[in-house]
C-alpha positions in Angstrom: 68.1 67.9 112.4 69.0 66.7 115.8 67.7 68.8 119.0 68.6 68.6 122.5 65.7 70.0 124.6 66.3 71.2 128.0 63.7 72.0 130.6 65.7 73.8 133.0 65.6 73.2 136.7 68.1 73.0 139.5 66.5 69.9 141.3 65.5 68.3 138.2 66.6 69.4 134.7 64.8 67.7 132.0 66.8 66.7 129.0 65.7 64.9 125.7 67.1 64.4 122.2 64.7 64.2 119.3 65.9 63.8 115.6 63.7 64.6 112.4 62.3 67.3 110.1 59.2 69.1 110.1 56.4 67.2 108.4 58.1 63.7 109.0 57.8 61.3 111.7 60.2 62.3 114.6 62.4 59.8 116.5 63.4 60.1 120.2 67.1 59.4 120.8 67.3 59.8 124.4 65.5 61.2 127.4 66.4 61.7 131.2 66.9 64.2 134.0 69.9 65.7 135.5 69.3 65.8 139.1 70.9 67.6 142.1 70.2 67.7 145.8 67.7 70.4 146.8 70.0 70.8 150.0 73.3 71.2 148.1 75.3 74.4 147.7 74.4 76.4 144.7 77.7 76.3 143.0 78.1 72.6 143.2 74.5 72.0 142.0 75.2 74.4 139.1 78.5 72.4 138.3 76.3 69.2 138.6 73.9 70.5 135.9 76.7 71.7 133.7 78.3 68.1 133.6 75.1 66.6 133.1 74.5 68.8 130.1 78.0 68.3 128.8 77.5 64.6 128.9 74.4 64.9 126.9 76.1 67.0 124.3 78.9 64.6 124.1 76.7 61.6 123.7 74.2 62.8 121.2 76.0 65.7 119.4 72.9 67.7 118.7 72.8 70.3 116.0 70.7 72.7 118.0 69.8 73.3 121.5 66.3 74.3 122.6 65.7 75.6 126.2 62.5 76.7 127.8 62.5 80.5 128.2 62.3 81.4 132.0 59.2 83.3 132.7 58.2 85.2 136.1 56.4 83.0 138.6 55.2 83.8 141.8 58.0 82.0 143.8 61.1 84.2 143.1 63.6 81.4 144.5 62.2 79.0 141.8 62.5 81.3 139.0 66.1 82.1 140.0 67.0 78.3 140.3 65.4 77.8 136.8 67.3 80.8 135.1 70.5 79.8 136.6 70.2 76.2 135.1 68.9 77.8 131.8 72.0 79.8 131.6 74.0 76.9 132.3 72.5 75.1 129.4 72.8 78.2 126.9 76.7 78.5 128.1 77.3 74.8 127.5 75.7 74.8 124.0 77.1 78.4 123.2 80.7 77.1 124.3 80.5 74.5 121.5 79.2 76.8 118.8 75.7 75.0 118.9 72.9 77.4 118.0 70.4 77.8 120.9 66.9 78.7 120.7 64.6 80.0 123.7 60.8 79.0 123.6 58.1 80.0 126.1 56.1 77.4 128.0 52.9 78.3 126.0 54.8 78.2 122.8 55.8 74.8 123.4 52.4 73.7 124.5 50.8 75.0 121.5 53.1 73.5 119.1 52.7 70.0 120.7 49.0 70.0 121.8 47.4 72.6 119.9 46.8 74.6 122.9 49.0 77.0 124.8 47.2 76.5 128.2 47.5 72.5 127.9 48.4 71.0 131.2 51.4 68.5 131.8 49.4 65.3 131.5 48.2 66.6 127.9 51.9 67.5 126.8 53.0 64.1 128.1 50.4 62.3 126.2 51.2 64.1 122.9 54.9 63.8 123.4 54.0 60.0 123.7 51.9 60.0 120.7 54.2 61.9 118.5 57.3 59.8 119.3 55.5 56.6 119.3 56.6 55.7 122.9 55.0 52.9 125.0 54.4 55.5 127.9 54.9 59.1 128.9 58.4 59.9 129.9 58.7 60.5 133.7 59.1 62.7 135.4 57.1 65.3 133.6 60.3 67.4 133.2 61.7 64.7 130.8 58.4 65.2 128.7 58.8 68.8 128.7 62.2 68.5 127.3 61.2 66.3 124.5 58.4 68.8 123.8 60.9 71.5 123.5 62.9 69.7 120.9 59.8 68.8 119.0 58.7 72.4 119.1 61.9 73.6 117.8 62.1 71.0 114.9 58.7 72.0 113.8 59.2 75.8 114.0 62.8 76.0 112.7 61.7 76.3 109.2 59.6 79.2 109.7 61.8 80.8 112.2 64.8 80.5 109.6 62.7 82.1 106.7 61.6 85.0 109.2 65.2 85.5 110.2 66.3 85.8 106.4 63.4 88.2 105.7 64.5 90.3 108.7 68.2 90.3 107.6 67.2 91.2 104.1 65.1 94.0 105.3 68.0 95.4 107.5 70.3 95.3 104.3 67.7 97.2 102.3 67.5 99.9 104.8 71.3 100.2 105.3 72.9 103.2 103.9 74.8 102.5 100.5 78.1 104.3 99.3 77.7 106.8 96.9 78.6 105.7 93.4 78.7 108.6 91.1 82.2 108.0 89.7 83.7 110.3 92.5 86.7 109.2 94.1 89.0 110.7 96.9 92.7 110.7 96.4 95.0 111.5 99.0 98.0 113.9 97.9 101.3 114.3 99.6 103.1 117.3 99.2 
């Protein structure tokens, strides 16, 4: 499975592509950051993020996109920019029919380091180790994007089984048409 991880941000939007399957060594195919000027006009910054993500989708053709789920922070302005960049990533993938998964920061940290409270240095160190890199990707947004992709690859099989079980449960609860041999026939005079 090839996954594009996106650590959304308006000034620095981390992107990273990882390929592999759960239980096997993973390979990093690319990592980087889409940057926009902090003093730029919002619309133009969002267009720049869109163009950057589109370029990554064109180059790496991922099967899935994993985006960090935006959570409430104390700084509303920061959370708004993050949410807007996140929406751009979801839109770009969805426009192409690529399934998108949202993962919380603590979910990603727990998947990669074993602790949902790990700091950025711990995440970077584990990403480096798991992908057999010479050094942690810089800046931290790039390492976080790779961590998102790793998290998704590792959790996708379990998530898929859960979705199948939920669909089967919904189907079992759905009302079934009566089948007692009775039929309704329209009679015209």
